[in-house]
PQR file with spaces between the fields and no chain letter, atoms N, CA, C, O and H, PARSE charges and radii, in Angstrom:
ATOM       1  N    MET     1     234.193   82.750  211.083 -0.4000 1.5000
ATOM       2  CA   MET     1     234.426   82.290  210.200 -0.0000 2.0000
ATOM       3  C    MET     1     235.732   82.236  210.084  0.5500 1.7000
ATOM       4  O    MET     1     236.288   83.329  210.197 -0.5500 1.4000
ATOM       5  N    ILE     2     236.454   81.260  209.882 -0.4000 1.5000
ATOM       6  CA   ILE     2     237.946   81.588  209.607 -0.0000 2.0000
ATOM       7  C    ILE     2     238.898   81.044  208.557  0.5500 1.7000
ATOM       8  O    ILE     2     239.662   80.082  208.631 -0.5500 1.4000
ATOM       9  H    ILE     2     236.002   80.372  209.790  0.4000 1.0000
ATOM      10  N    THR     3     238.698   81.784  207.686 -0.4000 1.5000
ATOM      11  CA   THR     3     239.842   81.980  206.326 -0.0000 2.0000
ATOM      12  C    THR     3     241.535   81.836  205.983  0.5500 1.7000
ATOM      13  O    THR     3     242.315   82.653  206.472 -0.5500 1.4000
ATOM      14  H    THR     3     238.077   82.566  207.626  0.4000 1.0000
ATOM      15  N    GLY     4     241.912   80.966  205.293 -0.4000 1.5000
ATOM      16  CA   GLY     4     243.267   81.361  205.632 -0.0000 2.0000
ATOM      17  C    GLY     4     244.451   81.436  204.280  0.5500 1.7000
ATOM      18  O    GLY     4     244.699   80.552  203.459 -0.5500 1.4000
ATOM      19  H    GLY     4     241.278   80.302  204.895  0.4000 1.0000
ATOM      20  N    ILE     5     245.048   82.812  204.398 -0.4000 1.5000
ATOM      21  CA   ILE     5     245.719   83.160  203.502 -0.0000 2.0000
ATOM      22  C    ILE     5     247.827   82.183  203.226  0.5500 1.7000
ATOM      23  O    ILE     5     248.699   82.314  204.084 -0.5500 1.4000
ATOM      24  H    ILE     5     244.847   83.529  205.064  0.4000 1.0000
ATOM      25  N    ARG     6     247.976   81.623  202.311 -0.4000 1.5000
ATOM      26  CA   ARG     6     249.472   80.575  202.164 -0.0000 2.0000
ATOM      27  C    ARG     6     249.872   81.796  201.780  0.5500 1.7000
ATOM      28  O    ARG     6     248.999   82.366  201.125 -0.5500 1.4000
ATOM      29  H    ARG     6     247.268   81.516  201.614  0.4000 1.0000
ATOM      30  N    GLN     7     251.111   82.581  201.974 -0.4000 1.5000
ATOM      31  CA   GLN     7     252.791   82.815  200.923 -0.0000 2.0000
ATOM      32  C    GLN     7     254.026   82.435  201.754  0.5500 1.7000
ATOM      33  O    GLN     7     254.192   81.872  202.836 -0.5500 1.4000
ATOM      34  H    GLN     7     251.819   82.118  202.506  0.4000 1.0000
ATOM      35  N    LYS     8     254.628   82.835  201.049 -0.4000 1.5000
ATOM      36  CA   LYS     8     256.481   82.959  200.940 -0.0000 2.0000
ATOM      37  C    LYS     8     256.845   83.994  200.917  0.5500 1.7000
ATOM      38  O    LYS     8     256.466   84.611  199.921 -0.5500 1.4000
ATOM      39  H    LYS     8     254.494   83.292  200.170  0.4000 1.0000
ATOM      40  N    THR     9     257.502   84.579  201.649 -0.4000 1.5000
ATOM      41  CA   THR     9     258.112   86.011  201.550 -0.0000 2.0000
ATOM      42  C    THR     9     259.706   85.173  202.211  0.5500 1.7000
ATOM      43  O    THR     9     260.097   84.017  202.376 -0.5500 1.4000
ATOM      44  H    THR     9     257.809   84.079  202.458  0.4000 1.0000
ATOM      45  N    VAL    10     260.519   87.302  202.543 -0.4000 1.5000
ATOM      46  CA   VAL    10     261.424   86.899  202.490 -0.0000 2.0000
ATOM      47  C    VAL    10     262.215   87.691  203.809  0.5500 1.7000
ATOM      48  O    VAL    10     262.724   88.812  203.786 -0.5500 1.4000
ATOM      49  H    VAL    10     260.201   88.241  202.409  0.4000 1.0000
ATOM      50  N    VAL    11     262.147   86.797  204.876 -0.4000 1.5000
ATOM      51  CA   VAL    11     262.276   87.930  205.635 -0.0000 2.0000
ATOM      52  C    VAL    11     263.680   88.894  206.023  0.5500 1.7000
ATOM      53  O    VAL    11     264.879   88.616  206.000 -0.5500 1.4000
ATOM      54  H    VAL    11     261.733   85.887  204.894  0.4000 1.0000
ATOM      55  N    ARG    12     262.945   90.134  206.382 -0.4000 1.5000
ATOM      56  CA   ARG    12     263.808   90.948  206.238 -0.0000 2.0000
ATOM      57  C    ARG    12     264.730   91.357  207.811  0.5500 1.7000
ATOM      58  O    ARG    12     264.430   90.966  208.939 -0.5500 1.4000
ATOM      59  H    ARG    12     261.971   90.359  206.401  0.4000 1.0000
ATOM      60  N    GLU    13     265.876   92.234  207.425 -0.4000 1.5000
ATOM      61  CA   GLU    13     266.661   92.815  208.621 -0.0000 2.0000
ATOM      62  C    GLU    13     266.143   92.933  209.865  0.5500 1.7000
ATOM      63  O    GLU    13     265.679   94.064  210.013 -0.5500 1.4000
ATOM      64  H    GLU    13     266.119   92.552  206.508  0.4000 1.0000
ATOM      65  N    GLY    14     266.045   92.367  210.659 -0.4000 1.5000
ATOM      66  CA   GLY    14     265.994   92.416  212.473 -0.0000 2.0000
ATOM      67  C    GLY    14     264.462   91.479  212.039  0.5500 1.7000
ATOM      68  O    GLY    14     263.367   92.036  211.967 -0.5500 1.4000
ATOM      69  H    GLY    14     266.422   91.448  210.539  0.4000 1.0000
ATOM      70  N    GLY    15     264.597   90.531  211.876 -0.4000 1.5000
ATOM      71  CA   GLY    15     263.407   89.432  211.689 -0.0000 2.0000
ATOM      72  C    GLY    15     262.229   89.502  211.141  0.5500 1.7000
ATOM      73  O    GLY    15     261.335   88.672  211.306 -0.5500 1.4000
ATOM      74  H    GLY    15     265.486   90.078  211.934  0.4000 1.0000
ATOM      75  N    LYS    16     262.151   90.754  210.285 -0.4000 1.5000
ATOM      76  CA   LYS    16     260.153   91.724  210.409 -0.0000 2.0000
ATOM      77  C    LYS    16     260.085   90.228  208.598  0.5500 1.7000
ATOM      78  O    LYS    16     260.782   89.413  207.993 -0.5500 1.4000
ATOM      79  H    LYS    16     262.878   91.429  210.151  0.4000 1.0000
ATOM      80  N    ILE    17     258.905   90.760  208.617 -0.4000 1.5000
ATOM      81  CA   ILE    17     258.298   89.759  207.775 -0.0000 2.0000
ATOM      82  C    ILE    17     257.036   90.890  207.097  0.5500 1.7000
ATOM      83  O    ILE    17     257.094   92.048  207.511 -0.5500 1.4000
ATOM      84  H    ILE    17     258.339   91.422  209.109  0.4000 1.0000
ATOM      85  N    GLU    18     256.369   90.677  206.482 -0.4000 1.5000
ATOM      86  CA   GLU    18     255.499   91.872  205.604 -0.0000 2.0000
ATOM      87  C    GLU    18     255.425   90.674  204.483  0.5500 1.7000
ATOM      88  O    GLU    18     256.171   90.004  203.770 -0.5500 1.4000
ATOM      89  H    GLU    18     256.322   89.737  206.146  0.4000 1.0000
ATOM      90  N    ILE    19     253.630   90.897  204.887 -0.4000 1.5000
ATOM      91  CA   ILE    19     252.784   90.009  203.843 -0.0000 2.0000
ATOM      92  C    ILE    19     251.694   91.003  202.894  0.5500 1.7000
ATOM      93  O    ILE    19     251.784   92.032  203.564 -0.5500 1.4000
ATOM      94  H    ILE    19     253.024   91.442  205.466  0.4000 1.0000
ATOM      95  N    SER    20     250.985   91.259  202.068 -0.4000 1.5000
ATOM      96  CA   SER    20     249.600   91.943  202.199 -0.0000 2.0000
ATOM      97  C    SER    20     248.937   90.792  200.783  0.5500 1.7000
ATOM      98  O    SER    20     249.361   89.942  200.001 -0.5500 1.4000
ATOM      99  H    SER    20     250.912   90.423  201.524  0.4000 1.0000
ATOM     100  N    SER    21     247.287   91.685  201.260 -0.4000 1.5000
ATOM     101  CA   SER    21     247.130   90.827  200.396 -0.0000 2.0000
ATOM     102  C    SER    21     245.401   91.201  200.946  0.5500 1.7000
ATOM     103  O    SER    21     245.089   91.191  202.137 -0.5500 1.4000
ATOM     104  H    SER    21     246.942   92.375  201.895  0.4000 1.0000
ATOM     105  N    PRO    22     243.912   91.680  199.222 -0.5600 1.5000
ATOM     106  CA   PRO    22     243.676   92.202  199.395  0.2800 2.0000
ATOM     107  C    PRO    22     242.672   91.795  200.183  0.5500 1.7000
ATOM     108  O    PRO    22     242.040   92.671  200.774 -0.5500 1.4000
ATOM     109  N    GLU    23     242.181   89.919  200.428 -0.4000 1.5000
ATOM     110  CA   GLU    23     241.463   89.633  200.970 -0.0000 2.0000
ATOM     111  C    GLU    23     241.644   89.720  202.713  0.5500 1.7000
ATOM     112  O    GLU    23     240.926   89.435  203.672 -0.5500 1.4000
ATOM     113  H    GLU    23     242.694   89.208  199.948  0.4000 1.0000
ATOM     114  N    LEU    24     242.696   90.147  202.572 -0.4000 1.5000
ATOM     115  CA   LEU    24     243.315   90.828  204.916 -0.0000 2.0000
ATOM     116  C    LEU    24     242.522   92.185  205.095  0.5500 1.7000
ATOM     117  O    LEU    24     243.154   93.194  204.783 -0.5500 1.4000
ATOM     118  H    LEU    24     243.279   90.378  201.794  0.4000 1.0000
ATOM     119  N    PRO    25     240.785   92.415  205.709 -0.5600 1.5000
ATOM     120  CA   PRO    25     240.542   93.120  206.047  0.2800 2.0000
ATOM     121  C    PRO    25     241.123   93.812  207.084  0.5500 1.7000
ATOM     122  O    PRO    25     241.751   93.391  208.055 -0.5500 1.4000
ATOM     123  N    ALA    26     240.668   95.545  206.569 -0.4000 1.5000
ATOM     124  CA   ALA    26     241.489   96.643  207.732 -0.0000 2.0000
ATOM     125  C    ALA    26     240.418   96.622  208.672  0.5500 1.7000
ATOM     126  O    ALA    26     239.305   97.121  208.507 -0.5500 1.4000
ATOM     127  H    ALA    26     240.158   95.887  205.780  0.4000 1.0000
ATOM     128  N    GLY    27     241.133   95.573  210.371 -0.4000 1.5000
ATOM     129  CA   GLY    27     241.027   95.892  211.672 -0.0000 2.0000
ATOM     130  C    GLY    27     240.932   94.278  211.933  0.5500 1.7000
ATOM     131  O    GLY    27     240.798   93.749  213.037 -0.5500 1.4000
ATOM     132  H    GLY    27     242.037   95.167  210.505  0.4000 1.0000
ATOM     133  N    ALA    28     240.985   93.921  211.250 -0.4000 1.5000
ATOM     134  CA   ALA    28     240.728   91.943  211.598 -0.0000 2.0000
ATOM     135  C    ALA    28     241.969   91.582  212.243  0.5500 1.7000
ATOM     136  O    ALA    28     243.044   92.163  212.089 -0.5500 1.4000
ATOM     137  H    ALA    28     241.093   94.350  210.353  0.4000 1.0000
ATOM     138  N    ILE    29     241.741   90.579  212.978 -0.4000 1.5000
ATOM     139  CA   ILE    29     242.685   89.975  214.271 -0.0000 2.0000
ATOM     140  C    ILE    29     242.798   88.571  213.398  0.5500 1.7000
ATOM     141  O    ILE    29     241.807   87.883  213.153 -0.5500 1.4000
ATOM     142  H    ILE    29     240.868   90.107  213.103  0.4000 1.0000
ATOM     143  N    ALA    30     244.018   88.270  213.002 -0.4000 1.5000
ATOM     144  CA   ALA    30     244.679   87.664  212.144 -0.0000 2.0000
ATOM     145  C    ALA    30     245.665   87.019  212.901  0.5500 1.7000
ATOM     146  O    ALA    30     246.331   87.859  213.506 -0.5500 1.4000
ATOM     147  H    ALA    30     244.822   88.829  213.201  0.4000 1.0000
ATOM     148  N    GLU    31     246.185   85.379  213.207 -0.4000 1.5000
ATOM     149  CA   GLU    31     246.852   84.240  213.788 -0.0000 2.0000
ATOM     150  C    GLU    31     248.348   84.438  212.918  0.5500 1.7000
ATOM     151  O    GLU    31     248.386   84.739  211.725 -0.5500 1.4000
ATOM     152  H    GLU    31     245.643   84.697  212.716  0.4000 1.0000
ATOM     153  N    VAL    32     249.297   84.252  213.596 -0.4000 1.5000
ATOM     154  CA   VAL    32     250.380   84.177  212.091 -0.0000 2.0000
ATOM     155  C    VAL    32     251.094   82.882  212.900  0.5500 1.7000
ATOM     156  O    VAL    32     251.286   82.666  214.097 -0.5500 1.4000
ATOM     157  H    VAL    32     249.267   84.008  214.565  0.4000 1.0000
ATOM     158  N    ILE    33     251.403   82.102  211.637 -0.4000 1.5000
ATOM     159  CA   ILE    33     251.769   80.876  212.390 -0.0000 2.0000
ATOM     160  C    ILE    33     253.197   81.534  210.965  0.5500 1.7000
ATOM     161  O    ILE    33     252.850   82.134  209.948 -0.5500 1.4000
ATOM     162  H    ILE    33     251.247   82.277  210.665  0.4000 1.0000
ATOM     163  N    VAL    34     254.842   81.170  211.338 -0.4000 1.5000
ATOM     164  CA   VAL    34     255.803   81.040  210.657 -0.0000 2.0000
ATOM     165  C    VAL    34     256.684   79.635  210.422  0.5500 1.7000
ATOM     166  O    VAL    34     257.421   79.228  211.319 -0.5500 1.4000
ATOM     167  H    VAL    34     255.124   80.683  212.164  0.4000 1.0000
ATOM     168  N    PHE    35     256.533   78.812  208.946 -0.4000 1.5000
ATOM     169  CA   PHE    35     257.543   78.043  208.985 -0.0000 2.0000
ATOM     170  C    PHE    35     258.420   78.294  208.240  0.5500 1.7000
ATOM     171  O    PHE    35     257.951   78.427  207.110 -0.5500 1.4000
ATOM     172  H    PHE    35     255.934   79.143  208.217  0.4000 1.0000
ATOM     173  N    ILE    36     260.751   78.605  208.288 -0.4000 1.5000
ATOM     174  CA   ILE    36     260.811   78.718  207.932 -0.0000 2.0000
ATOM     175  C    ILE    36     262.010   77.527  206.898  0.5500 1.7000
ATOM     176  O    ILE    36     262.676   76.687  207.502 -0.5500 1.4000
ATOM     177  H    ILE    36     261.133   78.496  209.206  0.4000 1.0000
ATOM     178  N    GLU    37     262.065   77.620  205.872 -0.4000 1.5000
ATOM     179  CA   GLU    37     262.199   76.875  204.851 -0.0000 2.0000
ATOM     180  C    GLU    37     264.238   76.908  205.370  0.5500 1.7000
ATOM     181  O    GLU    37     264.885   77.944  205.219 -0.5500 1.4000
ATOM     182  H    GLU    37     261.524   78.303  205.381  0.4000 1.0000
ATOM     183  N    PHE    38     264.840   75.699  205.899 -0.4000 1.5000
ATOM     184  CA   PHE    38     266.396   75.788  205.736 -0.0000 2.0000
ATOM     185  C    PHE    38     267.036   75.134  204.264  0.5500 1.7000
ATOM     186  O    PHE    38     266.599   74.175  203.629 -0.5500 1.4000
ATOM     187  H    PHE    38     264.315   74.857  206.022  0.4000 1.0000
ATOM     188  N    PRO    39     267.746   75.651  204.083 -0.5600 1.5000
ATOM     189  CA   PRO    39     268.460   74.951  203.111  0.2800 2.0000
ATOM     190  C    PRO    39     269.105   73.575  203.293  0.5500 1.7000
ATOM     191  O    PRO    39     269.825   73.358  204.267 -0.5500 1.4000
ATOM     192  N    GLU    40     268.900   72.812  202.532 -0.4000 1.5000
ATOM     193  CA   GLU    40     268.811   70.644  202.706 -0.0000 2.0000
ATOM     194  C    GLU    40     270.351   70.930  203.302  0.5500 1.7000
ATOM     195  O    GLU    40     271.069   71.843  202.895 -0.5500 1.4000
ATOM     196  H    GLU    40     268.316   72.988  201.741  0.4000 1.0000
ATOM     197  N    GLN    41     270.660   70.120  204.183 -0.4000 1.5000
ATOM     198  CA   GLN    41     272.068   69.665  205.220 -0.0000 2.0000
ATOM     199  C    GLN    41     273.081   68.569  203.840  0.5500 1.7000
ATOM     200  O    GLN    41     272.400   68.437  202.822 -0.5500 1.4000
ATOM     201  H    GLN    41     270.076   69.378  204.513  0.4000 1.0000
ATOM     202  N    ASP    42     273.415   68.402  203.820 -0.4000 1.5000
ATOM     203  CA   ASP    42     274.477   67.951  203.370 -0.0000 2.0000
ATOM     204  C    ASP    42     274.608   66.553  203.712  0.5500 1.7000
ATOM     205  O    ASP    42     274.835   66.425  204.915 -0.5500 1.4000
ATOM     206  H    ASP    42     273.967   68.509  204.647  0.4000 1.0000
ATOM     207  N    THR    43     274.554   65.614  203.170 -0.4000 1.5000
ATOM     208  CA   THR    43     274.868   63.805  203.612 -0.0000 2.0000
ATOM     209  C    THR    43     275.849   63.532  204.722  0.5500 1.7000
ATOM     210  O    THR    43     275.634   63.010  205.816 -0.5500 1.4000
ATOM     211  H    THR    43     274.370   65.718  202.193  0.4000 1.0000
ATOM     212  N    THR    44     276.857   63.945  204.264 -0.4000 1.5000
ATOM     213  CA   THR    44     278.194   64.102  204.972 -0.0000 2.0000
ATOM     214  C    THR    44     277.892   65.211  205.789  0.5500 1.7000
ATOM     215  O    THR    44     277.363   64.855  206.841 -0.5500 1.4000
ATOM     216  H    THR    44     277.032   64.368  203.375  0.4000 1.0000
ATOM     217  N    GLU    45     277.993   66.041  205.713 -0.4000 1.5000
ATOM     218  CA   GLU    45     277.529   67.208  206.431 -0.0000 2.0000
ATOM     219  C    GLU    45     276.884   66.912  207.862  0.5500 1.7000
ATOM     220  O    GLU    45     277.226   67.191  209.011 -0.5500 1.4000
ATOM     221  H    GLU    45     278.423   66.330  204.858  0.4000 1.0000
ATOM     222  N    TYR    46     275.552   66.069  207.170 -0.4000 1.5000
ATOM     223  CA   TYR    46     274.625   65.453  208.254 -0.0000 2.0000
ATOM     224  C    TYR    46     275.432   64.188  209.527  0.5500 1.7000
ATOM     225  O    TYR    46     275.371   64.165  210.757 -0.5500 1.4000
ATOM     226  H    TYR    46     275.274   65.843  206.236  0.4000 1.0000
ATOM     227  N    LEU    47     275.991   63.461  208.746 -0.4000 1.5000
ATOM     228  CA   LEU    47     276.664   62.323  209.438 -0.0000 2.0000
ATOM     229  C    LEU    47     277.240   62.881  210.249  0.5500 1.7000
ATOM     230  O    LEU    47     276.927   62.822  211.438 -0.5500 1.4000
ATOM     231  H    LEU    47     276.041   63.480  207.747  0.4000 1.0000
ATOM     232  N    LEU    48     278.331   63.631  209.741 -0.4000 1.5000
ATOM     233  CA   LEU    48     279.195   64.527  210.670 -0.0000 2.0000
ATOM     234  C    LEU    48     278.746   65.917  211.623  0.5500 1.7000
ATOM     235  O    LEU    48     279.482   66.740  212.167 -0.5500 1.4000
ATOM     236  H    LEU    48     278.585   63.679  208.776  0.4000 1.0000
ATOM     237  N    SER    49     277.595   65.850  211.599 -0.4000 1.5000
ATOM     238  CA   SER    49     277.549   67.026  212.736 -0.0000 2.0000
ATOM     239  C    SER    49     277.447   67.116  214.138  0.5500 1.7000
ATOM     240  O    SER    49     277.307   68.184  214.733 -0.5500 1.4000
ATOM     241  H    SER    49     276.997   65.181  211.157  0.4000 1.0000
ATOM     242  N    THR    50     277.526   65.845  214.753 -0.4000 1.5000
ATOM     243  CA   THR    50     277.659   65.349  215.724 -0.0000 2.0000
ATOM     244  C    THR    50     278.648   64.439  216.136  0.5500 1.7000
ATOM     245  O    THR    50     279.041   63.492  215.453 -0.5500 1.4000
ATOM     246  H    THR    50     277.640   64.977  214.269  0.4000 1.0000
ATOM     247  N    GLU    51     279.135   64.800  217.509 -0.4000 1.5000
ATOM     248  CA   GLU    51     280.595   63.762  218.133 -0.0000 2.0000
ATOM     249  C    GLU    51     280.958   62.629  217.628  0.5500 1.7000
ATOM     250  O    GLU    51     281.889   62.165  216.971 -0.5500 1.4000
ATOM     251  H    GLU    51     278.816   65.569  218.063  0.4000 1.0000
ATOM     252  N    ALA    52     279.036   61.984  218.566 -0.4000 1.5000
ATOM     253  CA   ALA    52     279.096   60.556  218.556 -0.0000 2.0000
ATOM     254  C    ALA    52     279.752   59.869  216.989  0.5500 1.7000
ATOM     255  O    ALA    52     280.655   59.069  216.744 -0.5500 1.4000
ATOM     256  H    ALA    52     278.279   62.361  219.100  0.4000 1.0000
ATOM     257  N    ASN    53     278.589   60.799  215.975 -0.4000 1.5000
ATOM     258  CA   ASN    53     278.685   60.005  214.743 -0.0000 2.0000
ATOM     259  C    ASN    53     279.849   60.219  214.103  0.5500 1.7000
ATOM     260  O    ASN    53     280.205   59.398  213.257 -0.5500 1.4000
ATOM     261  H    ASN    53     277.855   61.448  216.174  0.4000 1.0000
ATOM     262  N    ARG    54     280.643   61.352  214.390 -0.4000 1.5000
ATOM     263  CA   ARG    54     281.713   61.201  214.089 -0.0000 2.0000
ATOM     264  C    ARG    54     282.757   60.267  214.393  0.5500 1.7000
ATOM     265  O    ARG    54     283.659   59.780  213.711 -0.5500 1.4000
ATOM     266  H    ARG    54     280.353   62.018  215.076  0.4000 1.0000
ATOM     267  N    ARG    55     282.281   60.095  216.023 -0.4000 1.5000
ATOM     268  CA   ARG    55     283.713   58.638  216.536 -0.0000 2.0000
ATOM     269  C    ARG    55     283.147   57.045  215.738  0.5500 1.7000
ATOM     270  O    ARG    55     283.762   56.061  215.327 -0.5500 1.4000
ATOM     271  H    ARG    55     281.549   60.490  216.577  0.4000 1.0000
ATOM     272  N    HIS    56     281.778   57.392  215.785 -0.4000 1.5000
ATOM     273  CA   HIS    56     281.296   55.723  214.799 -0.0000 2.0000
ATOM     274  C    HIS    56     282.100   55.376  212.881  0.5500 1.7000
ATOM     275  O    HIS    56     282.590   54.551  212.109 -0.5500 1.4000
ATOM     276  H    HIS    56     281.278   58.191  216.119  0.4000 1.0000
ATOM     277  N    LEU    57     281.595   57.059  213.146 -0.4000 1.5000
ATOM     278  CA   LEU    57     282.606   56.848  210.809 -0.0000 2.0000
ATOM     279  C    LEU    57     283.126   56.667  211.283  0.5500 1.7000
ATOM     280  O    LEU    57     283.095   55.471  211.574 -0.5500 1.4000
ATOM     281  H    LEU    57     281.198   57.729  213.773  0.4000 1.0000
ATOM     282  N    PHE    58     283.922   57.258  211.778 -0.4000 1.5000
ATOM     283  CA   PHE    58     286.020   57.086  211.506 -0.0000 2.0000
ATOM     284  C    PHE    58     286.682   55.642  212.296  0.5500 1.7000
ATOM     285  O    PHE    58     287.771   55.101  212.102 -0.5500 1.4000
ATOM     286  H    PHE    58     283.947   58.229  211.541  0.4000 1.0000
ATOM     287  N    GLN    59     285.344   55.193  213.438 -0.4000 1.5000
ATOM     288  CA   GLN    59     285.562   53.980  213.209 -0.0000 2.0000
ATOM     289  C    GLN    59     285.502   52.545  212.529  0.5500 1.7000
ATOM     290  O    GLN    59     286.072   51.453  212.538 -0.5500 1.4000
ATOM     291  H    GLN    59     284.459   55.633  213.595  0.4000 1.0000
ATOM     292  N    ALA    60     284.102   53.468  211.732 -0.4000 1.5000
ATOM     293  CA   ALA    60     284.031   52.204  210.797 -0.0000 2.0000
ATOM     294  C    ALA    60     284.822   52.058  209.405  0.5500 1.7000
ATOM     295  O    ALA    60     284.769   51.161  208.564 -0.5500 1.4000
ATOM     296  H    ALA    60     283.639   54.354  211.725  0.4000 1.0000
ATOM     297  N    LEU    61     285.655   53.376  209.452 -0.4000 1.5000
ATOM     298  CA   LEU    61     287.005   53.898  208.340 -0.0000 2.0000
ATOM     299  C    LEU    61     288.306   52.645  208.572  0.5500 1.7000
ATOM     300  O    LEU    61     288.778   51.758  207.862 -0.5500 1.4000
ATOM     301  H    LEU    61     285.698   54.104  210.136  0.4000 1.0000
ATOM     302  N    LYS    62     288.576   53.201  210.113 -0.4000 1.5000
ATOM     303  CA   LYS    62     289.758   51.958  210.504 -0.0000 2.0000
ATOM     304  C    LYS    62     289.080   50.415  210.550  0.5500 1.7000
ATOM     305  O    LYS    62     289.699   49.595  209.872 -0.5500 1.4000
ATOM     306  H    LYS    62     288.193   53.922  210.690  0.4000 1.0000
ATOM     307  N    ASP    63     288.222   50.050  211.060 -0.4000 1.5000
ATOM     308  CA   ASP    63     287.770   48.992  210.683 -0.0000 2.0000
ATOM     309  C    ASP    63     288.027   48.349  209.082  0.5500 1.7000
ATOM     310  O    ASP    63     288.402   47.189  209.255 -0.5500 1.4000
ATOM     311  H    ASP    63     287.719   50.716  211.610  0.4000 1.0000
ATOM     312  N    LEU    64     287.989   48.556  208.085 -0.4000 1.5000
ATOM     313  CA   LEU    64     287.669   48.792  206.960 -0.0000 2.0000
ATOM     314  C    LEU    64     288.586   48.272  206.055  0.5500 1.7000
ATOM     315  O    LEU    64     288.559   47.631  205.005 -0.5500 1.4000
ATOM     316  H    LEU    64     287.684   49.499  207.945  0.4000 1.0000
ATOM     317  N    GLU    65     289.968   49.089  207.322 -0.4000 1.5000
ATOM     318  CA   GLU    65     291.462   48.336  207.008 -0.0000 2.0000
ATOM     319  C    GLU    65     292.004   46.731  207.354  0.5500 1.7000
ATOM     320  O    GLU    65     292.917   46.004  206.964 -0.5500 1.4000
ATOM     321  H    GLU    65     289.990   49.610  208.176  0.4000 1.0000
ATOM     322  N    HIS    66     291.032   46.657  208.184 -0.4000 1.5000
ATOM     323  CA   HIS    66     291.389   44.894  208.549 -0.0000 2.0000
ATOM     324  C    HIS    66     290.161   43.997  207.819  0.5500 1.7000
ATOM     325  O    HIS    66     289.173   43.760  208.514 -0.5500 1.4000
ATOM     326  H    HIS    66     290.290   47.247  208.500  0.4000 1.0000
ATOM     327  N    PRO    67     290.193   43.568  206.637 -0.5600 1.5000
ATOM     328  CA   PRO    67     290.049   42.485  205.984  0.2800 2.0000
ATOM     329  C    PRO    67     289.541   41.476  206.215  0.5500 1.7000
ATOM     330  O    PRO    67     288.868   40.720  205.514 -0.5500 1.4000
ATOM     331  N    GLU    68     289.965   41.426  207.570 -0.4000 1.5000
ATOM     332  CA   GLU    68     290.080   39.453  208.213 -0.0000 2.0000
ATOM     333  C    GLU    68     289.096   39.957  209.300  0.5500 1.7000
ATOM     334  O    GLU    68     289.220   39.231  210.286 -0.5500 1.4000
ATOM     335  H    GLU    68     290.511   42.039  208.140  0.4000 1.0000
ATOM     336  N    ASN    69     288.255   40.830  209.478 -0.4000 1.5000
ATOM     337  CA   ASN    69     287.300   41.778  210.876 -0.0000 2.0000
ATOM     338  C    ASN    69     286.217   41.315  209.560  0.5500 1.7000
ATOM     339  O    ASN    69     285.219   41.173  210.267 -0.5500 1.4000
ATOM     340  H    ASN    69     288.155   41.419  208.676  0.4000 1.0000
ATOM     341  N    TYR    70     285.626   40.920  207.879 -0.4000 1.5000
ATOM     342  CA   TYR    70     284.589   41.262  207.381 -0.0000 2.0000
ATOM     343  C    TYR    70     283.970   40.296  207.573  0.5500 1.7000
ATOM     344  O    TYR    70     284.694   39.348  207.878 -0.5500 1.4000
ATOM     345  H    TYR    70     286.436   41.036  207.304  0.4000 1.0000
ATOM     346  N    ILE    71     282.687   40.020  207.533 -0.4000 1.5000
ATOM     347  CA   ILE    71     282.102   39.264  207.895 -0.0000 2.0000
ATOM     348  C    ILE    71     280.868   39.329  205.767  0.5500 1.7000
ATOM     349  O    ILE    71     280.489   40.358  205.207 -0.5500 1.4000
ATOM     350  H    ILE    71     282.099   40.790  207.285  0.4000 1.0000
ATOM     351  N    TYR    72     280.671   37.946  205.298 -0.4000 1.5000
ATOM     352  CA   TYR    72     280.710   38.142  204.272 -0.0000 2.0000
ATOM     353  C    TYR    72     279.093   37.785  204.098  0.5500 1.7000
ATOM     354  O    TYR    72     278.855   37.607  205.292 -0.5500 1.4000
ATOM     355  H    TYR    72     280.979   37.110  205.754  0.4000 1.0000
ATOM     356  N    VAL    73     277.860   37.566  203.457 -0.4000 1.5000
ATOM     357  CA   VAL    73     277.521   36.950  203.383 -0.0000 2.0000
ATOM     358  C    VAL    73     276.857   36.709  202.243  0.5500 1.7000
ATOM     359  O    VAL    73     276.564   37.541  201.384 -0.5500 1.4000
ATOM     360  H    VAL    73     278.054   37.711  202.487  0.4000 1.0000
ATOM     361  N    ASN    74     276.586   35.378  202.244 -0.4000 1.5000
ATOM     362  CA   ASN    74     275.698   35.279  200.959 -0.0000 2.0000
ATOM     363  C    ASN    74     274.385   35.080  200.392  0.5500 1.7000
ATOM     364  O    ASN    74     273.576   34.164  200.538 -0.5500 1.4000
ATOM     365  H    ASN    74     276.824   34.701  202.941  0.4000 1.0000
ATOM     366  N    PRO    75     274.350   36.286  199.622 -0.5600 1.5000
ATOM     367  CA   PRO    75     271.935   36.498  199.697  0.2800 2.0000
ATOM     368  C    PRO    75     272.218   35.494  199.219  0.5500 1.7000
ATOM     369  O    PRO    75     271.069   35.257  198.847 -0.5500 1.4000
ATOM     370  N    ASP    76     272.863   34.498  198.821 -0.4000 1.5000
ATOM     371  CA   ASP    76     271.203   33.296  198.094 -0.0000 2.0000
ATOM     372  C    ASP    76     270.780   32.459  199.882  0.5500 1.7000
ATOM     373  O    ASP    76     269.790   31.728  199.896 -0.5500 1.4000
ATOM     374  H    ASP    76     273.796   34.691  199.123  0.4000 1.0000
ATOM     375  N    ASP    77     271.456   32.621  201.017 -0.4000 1.5000
ATOM     376  CA   ASP    77     271.317   31.888  202.049 -0.0000 2.0000
ATOM     377  C    ASP    77     270.165   33.283  202.699  0.5500 1.7000
ATOM     378  O    ASP    77     269.280   32.989  203.502 -0.5500 1.4000
ATOM     379  H    ASP    77     272.260   33.216  201.005  0.4000 1.0000
ATOM     380  N    LEU    78     270.294   34.278  202.371 -0.4000 1.5000
ATOM     381  CA   LEU    78     269.049   34.639  203.831 -0.0000 2.0000
ATOM     382  C    LEU    78     267.484   34.601  203.118  0.5500 1.7000
ATOM     383  O    LEU    78     266.485   34.798  203.810 -0.5500 1.4000
ATOM     384  H    LEU    78     271.013   34.517  201.718  0.4000 1.0000
């Protein structure tokens, strides 16, 4: 029989993780899978996170300086 226990804990110095549960029998073999929650990345930070993205974004900003190149669309025509 397989049973599961789900707990959240904080990773300690040296990458150590400790869980404690009375449901865990002494001497039993347990498989451990660790999922790490990272802080959510700011959208702007994400968009600027690679060189290719930075080039495209900065080019798009430069393109905004030339309204004669804008393409206007009437939503009623769609």
